[in-house]
C-alpha positions as CSV (number, residue, x, y, z in Angstrom):
1,M,-0.4,11.1,-0.3
2,I,2.1,7.9,-0.8
3,T,4.4,7.9,-3.6
4,P,6.6,5.4,-4.5
5,L,10.1,6.9,-5.5
6,R,13.2,5.6,-8.0
7,S,16.5,6.2,-5.9
8,C,18.0,6.5,-9.0
9,E,16.0,9.8,-9.7
10,F,16.3,11.4,-6.5
11,G,19.3,9.1,-4.7
12,E,19.0,7.9,-1.3
13,K,22.5,10.3,-0.2
14,G,22.1,11.6,3.2
15,Y,19.2,9.0,4.0
16,I,20.2,6.1,6.4
17,G,19.6,3.2,3.9
18,A,17.5,0.5,3.1
19,D,19.4,-2.1,5.0
20,A,18.9,0.5,8.4
21,A,15.7,0.8,7.9
22,Q,15.0,-3.3,8.1
23,T,17.1,-3.8,10.8
24,I,15.1,-0.7,12.8
25,A,12.0,-2.1,11.7
26,V,12.7,-5.7,12.5
27,S,14.1,-4.8,15.9
28,S,11.3,-2.8,16.6
29,A,8.7,-5.7,16.1
30,G,10.9,-7.9,18.7
31,V,11.9,-10.2,15.8
32,A,15.1,-11.8,15.6
33,A,16.7,-11.0,12.4
34,G,17.1,-14.2,11.6
35,I,13.3,-15.0,11.8
36,A,12.0,-12.2,9.6
37,D,10.7,-13.9,6.5
38,N,9.9,-12.3,3.0
39,V,11.7,-8.6,3.3
40,K,10.8,-5.9,0.9
41,T,11.4,-2.2,1.5
42,D,10.4,0.5,-0.7
43,F,12.1,4.1,-0.8
44,I,8.8,6.3,-0.7
45,S,7.8,9.9,-0.1
46,I,4.8,10.8,2.2
47,D,3.8,14.2,1.8
48,G,7.4,15.3,1.3
49,R,8.7,13.2,3.6
50,R,11.1,10.6,2.5
51,C,10.6,7.6,4.3
52,Y,11.3,3.7,4.1
53,K,8.1,1.6,4.3
54,V,9.6,-2.3,5.2
55,D,7.1,-4.9,5.2
56,F,8.2,-8.5,6.4
57,V,6.5,-11.5,8.1
58,D,7.4,-13.9,11.2
59,F,5.7,-17.2,12.4
60,G,2.1,-15.9,12.2
61,H,2.0,-12.2,11.7
62,S,2.7,-9.6,8.9
63,Y,4.6,-6.1,9.8
64,S,4.9,-3.0,7.6
65,Y,6.9,-0.4,9.0
66,I,7.4,3.4,7.9
67,I,10.4,4.7,8.7
68,D,11.8,7.7,8.7
69,A,14.7,7.7,5.9
70,A,16.8,10.9,7.8
71,S,16.5,10.0,11.3
72,G,15.7,6.4,11.4
73,S,12.4,7.1,13.6
74,V,9.5,4.5,13.4
75,I,6.7,6.7,12.1
76,A,3.9,3.9,11.3
77,T,3.5,-0.2,12.2
78,K,1.1,-1.7,11.3
79,V,0.9,-5.5,12.7
80,D,-1.7,-8.4,11.0
81,E,-2.1,-11.8,12.2
82,L,-2.1,-14.3,9.3
83,P,-4.4,-16.7,9.1
């Protein structure tokens, strides 16, 4: 189960941080940092595991990445073509 977290309640101390999660996701997608648009990052919990959900678009694709908040490893990816 995916649950959004409020960082003011749970804190992000000890985790990689939203900026690092964005960098990991965009880099893993092979998208240049200046090309990624509409980047949105949420601090979430998946079955008790703290993660960052990073969504962004480039020229023709929509990306969604789940990044482990502690290690920075990519847990899941989803890529869709835009109409």
